[in-house]
C-alpha positions as CSV (number, residue, x, y, z in Angstrom):
1,M,0.0,0.0,0.0
2,R,2.8,2.3,0.7
3,A,4.1,1.8,-2.8
4,I,0.7,2.8,-4.3
5,A,0.6,5.9,-2.1
6,F,4.1,6.7,-3.2
7,L,3.2,6.2,-6.8
8,A,0.1,8.3,-6.4
9,L,2.1,11.1,-4.8
10,L,4.7,10.8,-7.5
11,L,2.1,11.0,-10.2
12,A,0.4,14.0,-8.5
13,A,3.8,15.7,-8.2
14,S,4.7,15.1,-11.8
15,G,1.2,16.3,-12.9
16,L,1.7,19.5,-10.9
17,A,5.1,19.9,-12.4
18,A,3.7,19.3,-15.9
19,C,0.9,21.8,-15.3
20,K,3.2,24.4,-13.9
21,S,5.7,24.1,-16.9
22,T,2.9,24.3,-19.5
23,P,1.9,27.8,-18.6
24,A,5.5,29.0,-18.8
25,A,5.9,27.4,-22.2
26,D,2.6,28.7,-23.2
27,R,3.6,32.1,-22.0
28,D,6.8,32.0,-24.1
29,V,4.8,31.0,-27.2
30,R,2.3,33.9,-26.6
31,L,5.2,36.3,-26.0
32,G,6.8,35.1,-29.2
33,R,3.6,35.7,-31.1
34,L,3.0,39.1,-29.6
35,T,6.6,40.1,-30.4
36,A,6.2,39.0,-34.0
37,E,2.8,40.8,-34.2
38,H,4.4,43.9,-32.7
39,R,7.2,43.8,-35.3
40,A,4.6,43.4,-38.1
41,L,2.6,46.3,-36.8
42,M,5.7,48.5,-36.5
43,N,6.6,47.7,-40.1
44,D,3.1,48.5,-41.2
45,L,3.3,51.8,-39.3
46,D,6.7,52.7,-40.9
47,D,5.2,52.0,-44.3
48,L,2.2,54.1,-43.6
49,Q,4.3,56.9,-42.3
50,A,6.5,56.8,-45.4
51,R,3.4,56.9,-47.7
52,L,2.0,59.8,-45.7
53,I,5.2,61.8,-46.1
54,V,5.3,61.1,-49.8
55,T,1.7,62.1,-50.2
56,G,2.2,65.3,-48.2
57,E,5.2,66.2,-50.4
58,R,3.1,65.5,-53.6
59,V,0.3,67.8,-52.3
60,R,2.9,70.5,-51.5
61,F,4.4,70.2,-55.0
62,W,1.0,70.6,-56.7
63,E,0.0,73.6,-54.5
64,E,3.3,75.2,-55.5
65,M,2.6,74.4,-59.2
66,R,-0.9,76.0,-58.8
67,T,0.6,79.2,-57.3
68,R,3.2,79.4,-60.1
69,H,0.6,78.8,-62.7
70,E,-1.7,81.6,-61.3
71,S,1.3,84.0,-61.3
72,V,2.4,83.2,-64.8
73,S,-1.2,83.3,-66.1
74,A,-1.7,86.8,-64.6
75,I,1.5,88.0,-66.2
76,A,0.5,86.4,-69.6
77,C,-3.0,87.9,-69.4
78,T,-1.6,91.4,-68.8
79,S,0.9,91.0,-71.6
80,Q,-1.7,89.6,-74.0
81,E,-4.1,92.4,-73.2
82,A,-1.6,95.1,-74.2
83,H,-0.6,93.2,-77.3
84,A,-4.3,92.7,-78.3
85,V,-5.0,96.5,-78.0
86,A,-1.9,97.3,-80.1
87,M,-3.0,94.7,-82.7
88,A,-6.5,96.2,-82.8
89,E,-5.2,99.7,-83.3
90,H,-2.9,98.5,-86.1
91,L,-5.8,96.7,-87.8
92,L,-8.0,99.7,-87.6
93,L,-5.4,101.8,-89.3
94,E,-4.8,99.2,-92.0
95,R,-8.5,98.9,-92.8
96,R,-9.0,102.6,-93.2
97,P,-6.7,103.9,-96.0
98,A,-7.9,107.4,-95.6
99,A,-7.2,107.4,-91.9
100,R,-3.8,105.9,-92.6
101,V,-3.0,108.7,-95.1
102,R,-4.3,111.4,-92.7
103,A,-2.2,109.9,-89.9
104,R,0.9,110.0,-92.1
105,V,0.2,113.6,-93.3
106,A,-0.5,114.7,-89.7
107,T,2.7,113.1,-88.6
108,A,4.7,114.8,-91.4
109,R,3.2,118.3,-90.9
110,G,3.2,118.3,-87.2
111,P,0.3,119.6,-85.0
112,V,-2.4,121.7,-86.6
113,T,-2.4,125.3,-85.3
114,S,-5.1,126.9,-87.5
115,I,-8.3,125.9,-89.2
116,T,-7.7,128.0,-92.3
117,P,-5.6,126.6,-95.0
118,A,-2.2,128.1,-95.5
119,R,-1.8,130.5,-98.5
120,R,1.0,130.2,-101.0
């Protein structure tokens, strides 16, 4: 009977030891999984941060391009307006031969000082 009691005690002790070692092993497995998951999440976070930086730079670039375009467009419109007015004036003189002749004569004579024609 003592042998059976001793075997029962030995079996209970080994069962307790087995149960006690299983949580430690299980804990190591869970810790390993959590560490791997943490690494994966950190890698995902680094990738997301890099994409966010690139996207922010892209937005900044296109805002700068818009500002430059507005500036260049304003200058071009001002320049084209003056050019269009000069072209219109030139076309008006080209289409009116009499006006063109008068303009040449007026330029050659100088300013008119009297209404009466000059006598020779």
